PASEBA-1860 file (N, C-alpha, C; in nm, 3 decimals):
! residues 261
1> MSTDLELR> 0.086/-0.119/0.000/0.000/0.000/0.000/0.089/0.123/0.000 ~ 0.062/0.222/-0.090/0.144/0.342/-0.102/0.113/0.437/0.010 ~ 0.220/0.504/0.058/0.203/0.607/0.159/0.165/0.737/0.093 ~ 0.118/0.835/0.172/0.083/0.967/0.117/0.203/1.031/0.052 ~ 0.320/1.012/0.113/0.441/1.072/0.058/0.473/1.015/-0.080 ~ 0.458/0.882/-0.095/0.487/0.820/-0.225/0.388/0.866/-0.331 ~ 0.261/0.883/-0.291/0.161/0.931/-0.387/0.194/1.071/-0.435 ~ 0.235/1.156/-0.338/0.270/1.294/-0.377/0.393/1.293/-0.467
9> LGEVLRNH> 0.488/1.205/-0.439/0.609/1.196/-0.521/0.575/1.156/-0.664 ~ 0.484/1.059/-0.678/0.446/1.017/-0.812/0.379/1.129/-0.891 ~ 0.296/1.207/-0.820/0.229/1.320/-0.887/0.329/1.423/-0.934 ~ 0.428/1.454/-0.850/0.530/1.552/-0.888/0.608/1.504/-1.009 ~ 0.646/1.376/-1.010/0.724/1.322/-1.122/0.645/1.326/-1.253 ~ 0.516/1.295/-1.246/0.436/1.301/-1.369/0.427/1.443/-1.424 ~ 0.405/1.538/-1.335/0.395/1.678/-1.379/0.527/1.725/-1.438 ~ 0.637/1.687/-1.369/0.769/1.729/-1.416/0.801/1.667/-1.550
17> AEDTMERT> 0.758/1.543/-1.571/0.785/1.474/-1.697/0.711/1.541/-1.812 ~ 0.585/1.580/-1.786/0.508/1.646/-1.891/0.574/1.778/-1.932 ~ 0.627/1.853/-1.834/0.692/1.981/-1.866/0.816/1.958/-1.950 ~ 0.893/1.861/-1.913/1.020/1.841/-1.983/0.999/1.784/-2.122 ~ 0.893/1.704/-2.141/0.870/1.645/-2.272/0.832/1.748/-2.378 ~ 0.787/1.864/-2.333/0.752/1.969/-2.428/0.876/2.036/-2.487 ~ 0.995/2.011/-2.428/1.118/2.070/-2.481/1.163/1.993/-2.605 ~ 1.244/2.054/-2.690/1.285/1.995/-2.818/1.401/1.899/-2.804
25> DTHEQLDV> 1.486/1.920/-2.704/1.608/1.839/-2.691/1.577/1.719/-2.602 ~ 1.574/1.603/-2.666/1.542/1.480/-2.592/1.645/1.450/-2.485 ~ 1.773/1.467/-2.518/1.879/1.443/-2.418/1.863/1.536/-2.300 ~ 1.829/1.661/-2.334/1.810/1.759/-2.224/1.692/1.716/-2.138 ~ 1.588/1.665/-2.210/1.471/1.619/-2.135/1.509/1.504/-2.039 ~ 1.587/1.410/-2.093/1.629/1.297/-2.009/1.713/1.341/-1.890 ~ 1.803/1.436/-1.916/1.888/1.485/-1.807/1.805/1.553/-1.699 ~ 1.713/1.636/-1.746/1.629/1.707/-1.649/1.546/1.608/-1.568
33> LRQALDDE> 1.494/1.503/-1.639/1.413/1.403/-1.570/1.495/1.327/-1.466 ~ 1.618/1.287/-1.508/1.705/1.218/-1.413/1.732/1.304/-1.289 ~ 1.760/1.434/-1.316/1.790/1.525/-1.205/1.669/1.537/-1.111 ~ 1.552/1.544/-1.174/1.430/1.556/-1.093/1.411/1.431/-1.007 ~ 1.434/1.314/-1.073/1.421/1.190/-0.997/1.519/1.184/-0.881 ~ 1.644/1.224/-0.912/1.747/1.222/-0.806/1.708/1.315/-0.693 ~ 1.660/1.436/-0.729/1.623/1.533/-0.626/1.508/1.481/-0.540 ~ 1.408/1.423/-0.606/1.292/1.375/-0.531/1.330/1.255/-0.443
41> QLRHSRVR> 1.416/1.166/-0.498/1.460/1.051/-0.417/1.539/1.097/-0.296 ~ 1.622/1.201/-0.319/1.700/1.254/-0.207/1.608/1.310/-0.100 ~ 1.507/1.389/-0.150/1.414/1.446/-0.052/1.336/1.335/0.018 ~ 1.297/1.233/-0.058/1.223/1.120/0.001/1.306/1.048/0.106 ~ 1.435/1.029/0.073/1.525/0.963/0.169/1.541/1.047/0.294 ~ 1.553/1.181/0.270/1.570/1.269/0.386/1.447/1.266/0.477 ~ 1.328/1.262/0.411/1.206/1.257/0.491/1.202/1.129/0.574 ~ 1.236/1.017/0.505/1.236/0.889/0.578/1.339/0.889/0.690
49> MAGVLAVA> 1.459/0.941/0.659/1.565/0.946/0.760/1.524/1.032/0.878 ~ 1.459/1.146/0.846/1.415/1.235/0.954/1.316/1.162/1.044 ~ 1.226/1.085/0.983/1.130/1.008/1.063/1.198/0.905/1.149 ~ 1.295/0.833/1.091/1.369/0.732/1.167/1.442/0.795/1.283 ~ 1.510/0.908/1.255/1.584/0.975/1.362/1.491/1.023/1.472 ~ 1.373/1.073/1.431/1.278/1.120/1.532/1.232/1.006/1.621 ~ 1.201/0.891/1.560/1.160/0.775/1.639/1.273/0.728/1.730 ~ 1.396/0.723/1.675/1.511/0.679/1.755/1.533/0.772/1.872
57> ASLALAAV> 1.521/0.902/1.846/1.541/0.999/1.954/1.436/0.980/2.062 ~ 1.311/0.955/2.020/1.204/0.934/2.118/1.230/0.811/2.203 ~ 1.275/0.702/2.136/1.305/0.580/2.211/1.420/0.600/2.308 ~ 1.523/0.670/2.262/1.639/0.694/2.349/1.599/0.776/2.470 ~ 1.515/0.879/2.447/1.471/0.962/2.558/1.389/0.880/2.657 ~ 1.301/0.795/2.602/1.219/0.711/2.690/1.306/0.618/2.772 ~ 1.411/0.562/2.710/1.501/0.471/2.782/1.574/0.543/2.893 ~ 1.619/0.665/2.863/1.691/0.742/2.965/1.599/0.773/3.082
65> VAGTLGDG> 1.475/0.816/3.049/1.381/0.849/3.156/1.349/0.725/3.239 ~ 1.324/0.613/3.168/1.293/0.490/3.241/1.409/0.446/3.328 ~ 1.531/0.456/3.274/1.649/0.417/3.352/1.667/0.505/3.473 ~ 1.641/0.633/3.454/1.656/0.725/3.567/1.556/0.694/3.676 ~ 1.431/0.668/3.634/1.329/0.637/3.733/1.356/0.505/3.802 ~ 1.409/0.408/3.723/1.432/0.276/3.783/1.550/0.272/3.875 ~ 1.657/0.345/3.842/1.779/0.337/3.921/1.778/0.430/4.041 ~ 1.706/0.537/4.033/1.708/0.636/4.140/1.621/0.595/4.255
73> PSNTPSPA> 1.622/0.670/4.365/1.537/0.639/4.479/1.391/0.655/4.443 ~ 1.308/0.571/4.503/1.166/0.576/4.474/1.104/0.702/4.529 ~ 1.009/0.757/4.453/0.939/0.875/4.502/0.827/0.837/4.598 ~ 0.795/0.706/4.603/0.692/0.662/4.695/0.749/0.658/4.836 ~ 0.688/0.728/4.927/0.744/0.729/5.063/0.738/0.592/5.125 ~ 0.846/0.552/5.194/0.849/0.422/5.260/0.754/0.424/5.378 ~ 0.691/0.308/5.406/0.597/0.306/5.518/0.668/0.335/5.648 ~ 0.600/0.409/5.731/0.659/0.445/5.859/0.677/0.321/5.945
81> GKPEPSPT> 0.780/0.318/6.030/0.803/0.205/6.117/0.687/0.184/6.211 ~ 0.658/0.056/6.241/0.547/0.027/6.329/0.576/0.081/6.468 ~ 0.477/0.143/6.531/0.501/0.195/6.665/0.524/0.082/6.764 ~ 0.605/0.109/6.861/0.635/0.009/6.963/0.510/-0.019/7.045 ~ 0.477/-0.148/7.069/0.357/-0.179/7.146/0.369/-0.127/7.288 ~ 0.257/-0.089/7.345/0.256/-0.037/7.481/0.289/-0.148/7.580 ~ 0.340/-0.113/7.699/0.367/-0.215/7.800/0.244/-0.299/7.833 ~ 0.127/-0.235/7.838/0.006/-0.310/7.869/-0.025/-0.413/7.761
89> LVATRFLD> -0.005/-0.376/7.635/-0.031/-0.469/7.525/0.067/-0.586/7.529 ~ 0.194/-0.558/7.555/0.294/-0.665/7.565/0.256/-0.761/7.677 ~ 0.218/-0.706/7.792/0.181/-0.790/7.906/0.058/-0.874/7.875 ~ -0.039/-0.815/7.808/-0.162/-0.888/7.774/-0.132/-1.005/7.681 ~ -0.048/-0.982/7.582/-0.012/-1.089/7.489/0.066/-1.200/7.559 ~ 0.155/-1.161/7.649/0.230/-1.262/7.726/0.134/-1.346/7.809 ~ 0.040/-1.280/7.877/-0.055/-1.353/7.962/-0.141/-1.448/7.880 ~ -0.185/-1.404/7.763/-0.265/-1.491/7.676/-0.186/-1.616/7.638
97> AFTSFDVG> -0.058/-1.598/7.605/0.025/-1.712/7.567/0.049/-1.804/7.687 ~ 0.079/-1.746/7.802/0.106/-1.826/7.922/-0.016/-1.908/7.962 ~ -0.132/-1.847/7.963/-0.253/-1.917/8.009/-0.308/-2.016/7.907 ~ -0.253/-2.015/7.786/-0.291/-2.115/7.686/-0.181/-2.219/7.667 ~ -0.082/-2.218/7.757/0.030/-2.314/7.757/0.117/-2.302/7.632 ~ 0.117/-2.187/7.568/0.202/-2.165/7.450/0.335/-2.107/7.497 ~ 0.424/-2.196/7.538/0.550/-2.153/7.599/0.636/-2.076/7.500 ~ 0.641/-2.121/7.375/0.722/-2.052/7.275/0.678/-1.909/7.255
105> AADGYLAP> 0.546/-1.888/7.244/0.495/-1.752/7.226/0.522/-1.667/7.349 ~ 0.500/-1.723/7.468/0.525/-1.648/7.591/0.671/-1.607/7.601 ~ 0.760/-1.699/7.568/0.903/-1.670/7.575/0.942/-1.561/7.476 ~ 0.867/-1.550/7.367/0.897/-1.449/7.267/0.875/-1.306/7.314 ~ 0.801/-1.288/7.423/0.779/-1.153/7.477/0.881/-1.116/7.584 ~ 0.977/-1.205/7.609/1.081/-1.177/7.708/1.205/-1.123/7.640 ~ 1.264/-1.020/7.699/1.389/-0.966/7.646/1.502/-1.065/7.674 ~ 1.609/-1.062/7.594/1.725/-1.147/7.623/1.776/-1.119/7.765
113> GAHLEIWG> 1.797/-1.225/7.841/1.844/-1.209/7.978/1.737/-1.168/8.077 ~ 1.611/-1.176/8.039/1.502/-1.136/8.129/1.497/-1.227/8.251 ~ 1.453/-1.171/8.362/1.437/-1.247/8.487/1.287/-1.264/8.513 ~ 1.241/-1.389/8.508/1.100/-1.418/8.533/1.091/-1.532/8.634 ~ 1.031/-1.503/8.748/1.022/-1.601/8.856/0.880/-1.656/8.864 ~ 0.869/-1.789/8.860/0.739/-1.855/8.869/0.747/-1.960/8.979 ~ 0.658/-1.948/9.077/0.658/-2.039/9.193/0.794/-2.041/9.261 ~ 0.858/-1.926/9.266/0.986/-1.915/9.333/1.104/-1.968/9.255
121> VERDEAWM> 1.084/-2.002/9.127/1.191/-2.059/9.045/1.218/-1.965/8.928 ~ 1.347/-1.938/8.902/1.385/-1.859/8.784/1.358/-1.944/8.660 ~ 1.272/-1.893/8.576/1.227/-1.974/8.462/1.333/-1.980/8.352 ~ 1.327/-2.091/8.276/1.388/-2.095/8.143/1.288/-2.170/8.055 ~ 1.310/-2.168/7.925/1.208/-2.223/7.835/1.189/-2.372/7.856 ~ 1.297/-2.446/7.882/1.284/-2.590/7.904/1.201/-2.618/8.029 ~ 1.227/-2.543/8.136/1.152/-2.560/8.260/1.005/-2.529/8.238 ~ 0.977/-2.422/8.164/0.838/-2.384/8.139/0.766/-2.490/8.057
129> NEQARWLR> 0.835/-2.551/7.962/0.774/-2.658/7.884/0.739/-2.778/7.972 ~ 0.828/-2.812/8.065/0.801/-2.922/8.157/0.679/-2.892/8.245 ~ 0.674/-2.769/8.297/0.561/-2.733/8.383/0.430/-2.730/8.305 ~ 0.437/-2.684/8.179/0.316/-2.680/8.097/0.259/-2.821/8.077 ~ 0.347/-2.919/8.056/0.302/-3.058/8.041/0.233/-3.106/8.168 ~ 0.293/-3.075/8.281/0.236/-3.118/8.409/0.102/-3.049/8.435 ~ 0.096/-2.919/8.408/-0.029/-2.844/8.431/-0.143/-2.899/8.347 ~ -0.115/-2.926/8.221/-0.219/-2.983/8.134/-0.266/-3.119/8.186
137> ATGFTYDP> -0.169/-3.202/8.222/-0.202/-3.339/8.262/-0.286/-3.343/8.389 ~ -0.262/-3.251/8.480/-0.332/-3.252/8.608/-0.457/-3.165/8.608 ~ -0.500/-3.124/8.488/-0.631/-3.061/8.475/-0.638/-2.912/8.501 ~ -0.526/-2.842/8.489/-0.531/-2.697/8.509/-0.593/-2.628/8.388 ~ -0.678/-2.533/8.416/-0.734/-2.446/8.312/-0.721/-2.301/8.359 ~ -0.701/-2.211/8.263/-0.676/-2.071/8.295/-0.775/-1.980/8.224 ~ -0.807/-1.871/8.291/-0.891/-1.767/8.232/-0.820/-1.633/8.253 ~ -0.754/-1.580/8.148/-0.678/-1.456/8.166/-0.768/-1.339/8.201
145> GPCTAEGP> -0.721/-1.257/8.294/-0.794/-1.138/8.334/-0.731/-1.013/8.276 ~ -0.763/-0.897/8.334/-0.711/-0.771/8.279/-0.565/-0.747/8.317 ~ -0.499/-0.667/8.235/-0.364/-0.619/8.265/-0.373/-0.468/8.287 ~ -0.321/-0.422/8.401/-0.335/-0.282/8.440/-0.198/-0.220/8.461 ~ -0.177/-0.104/8.400/-0.050/-0.033/8.417/-0.043/0.027/8.556 ~ 0.073/0.012/8.620/0.097/0.072/8.752/0.218/0.164/8.747 ~ 0.241/0.222/8.634/0.356/0.310/8.612/0.393/0.306/8.466 ~ 0.496/0.381/8.428/0.535/0.385/8.286/0.578/0.250/8.231
153> TTVVCTFD> 0.637/0.164/8.316/0.689/0.036/8.265/0.638/-0.085/8.342 ~ 0.557/-0.067/8.443/0.510/-0.177/8.527/0.364/-0.210/8.499 ~ 0.337/-0.339/8.479/0.200/-0.384/8.451/0.170/-0.504/8.540 ~ 0.049/-0.507/8.595/0.004/-0.621/8.676/-0.111/-0.689/8.602 ~ -0.097/-0.821/8.583/-0.198/-0.900/8.512/-0.253/-1.007/8.605 ~ -0.384/-1.016/8.616/-0.445/-1.119/8.699/-0.506/-1.227/8.611 ~ -0.522/-1.345/8.668/-0.586/-1.455/8.596/-0.649/-1.551/8.696 ~ -0.757/-1.614/8.654/-0.823/-1.716/8.734/-0.784/-1.854/8.682
161> YDGFGSRR> -0.789/-1.953/8.769/-0.753/-2.088/8.726/-0.816/-2.193/8.816 ~ -0.821/-2.313/8.765/-0.863/-2.431/8.841/-0.759/-2.540/8.818 ~ -0.745/-2.630/8.915/-0.651/-2.740/8.902/-0.683/-2.853/8.998 ~ -0.639/-2.975/8.966/-0.666/-3.095/9.045/-0.816/-3.123/9.055 ~ -0.895/-3.074/8.960/-1.039/-3.097/8.966/-1.110/-3.004/9.062 ~ -1.050/-2.888/9.091/-1.111/-2.795/9.188/-1.249/-2.748/9.144 ~ -1.269/-2.725/9.016/-1.402/-2.682/8.969/-1.505/-2.793/8.994 ~ -1.465/-2.914/8.962/-1.555/-3.028/8.984/-1.592/-3.042/9.130
169> LGRGPFTD> -1.498/-3.009/9.218/-1.521/-3.022/9.362/-1.581/-2.897/9.424 ~ -1.604/-2.795/9.343/-1.665/-2.671/9.393/-1.572/-2.586/9.475 ~ -1.442/-2.593/9.448/-1.345/-2.520/9.529/-1.274/-2.407/9.452 ~ -1.306/-2.387/9.332/-1.239/-2.282/9.253/-1.339/-2.181/9.202 ~ -1.297/-2.090/9.118/-1.158/-2.075/9.072/-1.073/-1.996/9.172 ~ -0.942/-1.998/9.147/-0.846/-1.924/9.227/-0.785/-1.812/9.141 ~ -0.729/-1.713/9.208/-0.676/-1.597/9.135/-0.531/-1.572/9.174 ~ -0.443/-1.566/9.076/-0.303/-1.526/9.095/-0.274/-1.410/9.000
177> SFRLTIDD> -0.150/-1.361/9.004/-0.118/-1.246/8.919/0.030/-1.244/8.882 ~ 0.059/-1.179/8.772/0.195/-1.148/8.729/0.221/-0.999/8.748 ~ 0.339/-0.969/8.798/0.385/-0.830/8.801/0.504/-0.822/8.706 ~ 0.491/-0.743/8.600/0.588/-0.741/8.491/0.646/-0.602/8.470 ~ 0.776/-0.598/8.443/0.843/-0.474/8.405/0.881/-0.485/8.257 ~ 0.842/-0.384/8.180/0.856/-0.390/8.034/0.935/-0.270/7.985 ~ 1.033/-0.296/7.900/1.117/-0.191/7.845/1.143/-0.220/7.697 ~ 1.130/-0.118/7.613/1.153/-0.134/7.468/1.070/-0.247/7.409
185> GAIVEGAL> 0.947/-0.260/7.454/0.856/-0.357/7.395/0.878/-0.501/7.437 ~ 0.955/-0.526/7.544/0.980/-0.663/7.590/0.985/-0.667/7.742 ~ 0.953/-0.783/7.797/0.954/-0.802/7.942/1.097/-0.824/7.989 ~ 1.142/-0.743/8.083/1.278/-0.755/8.135/1.280/-0.818/8.274 ~ 1.167/-0.812/8.343/1.161/-0.868/8.478/1.015/-0.897/8.512 ~ 0.995/-1.003/8.590/0.859/-1.035/8.630/0.856/-1.144/8.734 ~ 0.742/-1.154/8.801/0.725/-1.258/8.902/0.578/-1.295/8.912 ~ 0.553/-1.423/8.938/0.418/-1.472/8.961/0.388/-1.463/9.110
193> TVTGGPDG> 0.280/-1.396/9.143/0.238/-1.384/9.282/0.122/-1.480/9.307 ~ 0.141/-1.571/9.400/0.040/-1.671/9.432/-0.042/-1.622/9.550 ~ -0.173/-1.628/9.535/-0.262/-1.586/9.642/-0.262/-1.690/9.754 ~ -0.231/-1.647/9.875/-0.227/-1.738/9.989/-0.355/-1.731/10.070 ~ -0.343/-1.768/10.197/-0.459/-1.762/10.285/-0.546/-1.885/10.274 ~ -0.650/-1.889/10.354/-0.737/-2.007/10.359/-0.816/-2.033/10.231 ~ -0.827/-1.933/10.145/-0.902/-1.950/10.021/-0.813/-1.969/9.899 ~ -0.681/-1.975/9.922/-0.590/-1.992/9.810/-0.581/-2.137/9.764
201> FAARMWRP> -0.515/-2.157/9.652/-0.504/-2.291/9.595/-0.428/-2.385/9.687 ~ -0.324/-2.336/9.752/-0.245/-2.423/9.840/-0.330/-2.479/9.953 ~ -0.411/-2.393/10.014/-0.492/-2.437/10.128/-0.609/-2.525/10.086 ~ -0.668/-2.498/9.970/-0.788/-2.569/9.929/-0.761/-2.696/9.849 ~ -0.645/-2.700/9.776/-0.622/-2.813/9.687/-0.486/-2.881/9.706 ~ -0.378/-2.801/9.711/-0.245/-2.863/9.713/-0.221/-2.945/9.839 ~ -0.238/-2.883/9.954/-0.209/-2.952/10.080/-0.306/-3.067/10.107 ~ -0.436/-3.052/10.081/-0.525/-3.167/10.102/-0.489/-3.287/10.015
209> LAGWVTQH> -0.455/-3.263/9.887/-0.415/-3.373/9.799/-0.286/-3.438/9.849 ~ -0.187/-3.355/9.885/-0.059/-3.408/9.932/-0.078/-3.493/10.058 ~ -0.160/-3.445/10.150/-0.184/-3.520/10.274/-0.253/-3.653/10.247 ~ -0.348/-3.654/10.157/-0.420/-3.778/10.125/-0.329/-3.879/10.057 ~ -0.250/-3.835/9.961/-0.159/-3.926/9.890/-0.053/-3.980/9.985 ~ 0.004/-3.892/10.069/0.108/-3.935/10.162/0.056/-4.042/10.257 ~ -0.068/-4.026/10.303/-0.126/-4.120/10.398/-0.167/-4.251/10.334 ~ -0.228/-4.244/10.216/-0.287/-4.364/10.157/-0.203/-4.427/10.045
217> HPDDAALM> -0.116/-4.350/9.984/-0.035/-4.401/9.873/0.108/-4.346/9.882 ~ 0.179/-4.378/9.989/0.313/-4.320/10.008/0.412/-4.356/9.897 ~ 0.401/-4.477/9.844/0.494/-4.513/9.736/0.471/-4.427/9.612 ~ 0.347/-4.399/9.583/0.317/-4.311/9.471/0.360/-4.167/9.501 ~ 0.342/-4.126/9.625/0.382/-3.990/9.664/0.532/-3.970/9.643 ~ 0.609/-4.074/9.668/0.754/-4.063/9.651/0.791/-4.036/9.505 ~ 0.707/-4.079/9.412/0.731/-4.052/9.271/0.676/-3.915/9.228 ~ 0.575/-3.868/9.298/0.507/-3.745/9.257/0.581/-3.618/9.296
225> YADWPGTS> 0.656/-3.623/9.405/0.717/-3.501/9.458/0.869/-3.507/9.444 ~ 0.923/-3.402/9.382/1.067/-3.397/9.357/1.147/-3.381/9.485 ~ 1.086/-3.327/9.591/1.158/-3.305/9.717/1.115/-3.405/9.825 ~ 1.060/-3.519/9.783/1.013/-3.618/9.880/1.124/-3.655/9.980 ~ 1.092/-3.663/10.110/0.959/-3.670/10.171/0.887/-3.537/10.186 ~ 0.943/-3.431/10.132/0.868/-3.307/10.126/0.761/-3.316/10.017 ~ 0.670/-3.221/10.017/0.561/-3.223/9.918/0.536/-3.083/9.860 ~ 0.645/-3.009/9.843/0.628/-2.871/9.795/0.662/-2.854/9.648
233> RQAVDDRA> 0.726/-2.955/9.586/0.765/-2.942/9.444/0.727/-3.068/9.368 ~ 0.656/-3.051/9.261/0.612/-3.163/9.180/0.725/-3.216/9.093 ~ 0.731/-3.347/9.077/0.819/-3.408/8.978/0.747/-3.406/8.843 ~ 0.824/-3.385/8.735/0.758/-3.365/8.605/0.810/-3.460/8.497 ~ 0.879/-3.568/8.535/0.919/-3.666/8.435/0.796/-3.746/8.393 ~ 0.809/-3.823/8.287/0.693/-3.893/8.231/0.627/-3.987/8.332 ~ 0.708/-4.062/8.405/0.651/-4.156/8.502/0.577/-4.082/8.613 ~ 0.637/-3.973/8.661/0.573/-3.895/8.767/0.441/-3.836/8.720
241> IAVWVTMV> 0.439/-3.784/8.597/0.315/-3.724/8.547/0.204/-3.829/8.537 ~ 0.239/-3.950/8.495/0.139/-4.057/8.487/0.081/-4.087/8.626 ~ 0.166/-4.088/8.729/0.117/-4.112/8.865/0.030/-3.995/8.912 ~ 0.071/-3.872/8.881/-0.009/-3.755/8.916/-0.150/-3.766/8.859 ~ -0.160/-3.802/8.734/-0.292/-3.813/8.670/-0.380/-3.913/8.745 ~ -0.322/-4.027/8.779/-0.399/-4.130/8.849/-0.441/-4.084/8.989 ~ -0.347/-4.025/9.063/-0.377/-3.985/9.200/-0.475/-3.868/9.207 ~ -0.467/-3.776/9.112/-0.563/-3.665/9.109/-0.704/-3.720/9.088
249> RRYQEAVE> -0.718/-3.814/8.997/-0.851/-3.872/8.971/-0.902/-3.946/9.096 ~ -0.815/-4.023/9.161/-0.858/-4.097/9.280/-0.891/-4.003/9.396 ~ -0.816/-3.894/9.405/-0.845/-3.797/9.512/-0.982/-3.735/9.489 ~ -1.014/-3.698/9.367/-1.145/-3.642/9.338/-1.255/-3.739/9.379 ~ -1.238/-3.865/9.345/-1.338/-3.967/9.379/-1.351/-3.981/9.531 ~ -1.237/-3.976/9.600/-1.240/-3.990/9.746/-1.313/-3.874/9.811 ~ -1.291/-3.752/9.761/-1.361/-3.636/9.815/-1.510/-3.648/9.791 ~ -1.547/-3.684/9.670/-1.689/-3.695/9.636/-1.759/-3.805/9.715
257> EGRAD> -1.683/-3.906/9.754/-1.740/-4.017/9.832/-1.727/-3.993/9.983 ~ -1.670/-3.879/10.021/-1.658/-3.847/10.162/-1.543/-3.914/10.232 ~ -1.445/-3.967/10.157/-1.331/-4.036/10.216/-1.207/-3.948/10.225 ~ -1.219/-3.825/10.180/-1.105/-3.732/10.185/-1.158/-3.591/10.196 ~ -1.073/-3.505/10.252/-1.112/-3.364/10.267/-1.072/-3.285/10.143
END
């Protein structure tokens, strides 16, 4: 298909040929025609070249612009850093993890080198995993309560719980609390406070169970308590946990049947 430029070129050549043919000198006519053809071809080439150069220049400019935009810093502002969670939020998340026996998640809220005391013992992750196994096996359930700030970095979290079948026996729930110090979004220090007195877990469940087992199943008691003949620390190896499960169930039955306090 002919372009507009080629059509115009053909028209010019026809007109030019008619003019030259009217002259008497055929050689002169041929020379003039050749010159006209050469001139028009030159102009045609120049037009095409100009178009090619224009396209090339446009592509080069586009490449430069694209390269500049791609290599340089982005004009899109980077998202602002996430704000540091408040001490209360950190404490709440820790309590949720602790009361659901998620030791890994709970440990993730502790700063490196943090000091956390539970039942008078400086915790580590292995110890917490052992205790979590024992707590689950002996029927402990937790209900996390509120966490309240008591200063810029101190938060107190309370929680209710049942254990050894206390709910079944109508003796729970019991309430304990964590007191936590939080700095830079992580817990650096904390301690579990156990509620004492005649209505606490020790008075209502721990000591009655220990007394019953010691009196009626001393051989089993020797496996259940790590400080035997004391009864203040539970053993948490697999064999001990199996005995705990059995003795807790038998103690519940004895209480319900009136054979134990």
